[in-house]
N, C-alpha and C positions, 0 to 999 in steps of 0.2 A: 504494500500500500504506500502511496506517495506521502511525503511529508505534509503536503497541503491537505490531503484527505484526512490525515491523522489530526492535524490542528482543527479542522472543521468538526471532526467527530468529537474531539475533546471539548470543544466549545459547547457543542450541543449536549453531550452526555453529562458533563460535569457542571454545566452552567457557568463556564468561565468567560471572562472578557477576552477579546482577541489577544492582548498582550500576555495574559496568564496562560492562554492556550499555547502561545508560542513558546513560553518557558517550559511548559509541560512537554511540548513536542520535542524540544531540544533534549530534555532529560530522558525522554522515552527513547530517542534515537541513540543516546549514549549507552543504552542497554545495561544499566546498572552501574556504569562507570561514573566517577565523580567529575563534575564540571565546575571549574573555578567561577566565582561570581562575575569577574570581568569578561571571561569567555562566554558565559551564559548570557550576559547583556548583549554582547556583540552578535552572537549567533541568533538570539531572539529579536534583535533589532530594537531593544529598549535601552533607556538610560541606565547606566550602572547604579545610579542612586535609586532607581525604581525597582530594582531586582527584589529587594526584601519585601516590598509591598505586594508584588505579584506572587512571590513564593508563599506569602501568607494566604492568598486566595487558593493557591494550589493545595496547601496544607489543609485548608478547610474542606476542600472538595474530595480529597482522598481519605482513605482510612488513616487513623491517627499514626500508624506506623509506616505509611506509604512513602514518606520523604525523609531521607537522612541527611545530616550535615556531617561531613568528614573534616574535622579541624585541619586547616592548612591545605586542604585539597579542593573542597567545594561541596556541592550538593549532588545527591544521587537518588534515584528511585530505588527503594528496597524491592525485594522480590514481591512483597505484598503490593506495592505501588505498580510494579510492572504487570502483575497479574490483573489488577484493576483496569489498567489501560488496555491490556489484551482483551479482557472480557467486554469492555465498552466497544472496542473496534469490532469484535466478533458479533456482538449483538446487533450493532447498527448495520453491519454488512448483511446479516441474515434478514433484518427488517427490509432493507433495500431490495434484496433478492426476492423476497416474498411480495413486495409491492409491484414487482415487474418492471 
């Protein structure tokens, strides 16, 4: 699935703003690897000063253990967070297929 489709799915499924969905999309693409805040801002196209605000929205949308902070490395989706994202993508894909 393309990155753009993932972002749209995350926006719809988790009720995120476009910027928070971008952040989640970057973290999902990292497949559980840590992403430094500056790199996260650059890849998501948001201000470095706004990363914390958008991460707060992502934390609220995911299970309480879905997002981890690795001191000195950055943020990453835990296996729980990755599973939530996969489930959202799978469910939305099934709904689209069923809609024809």
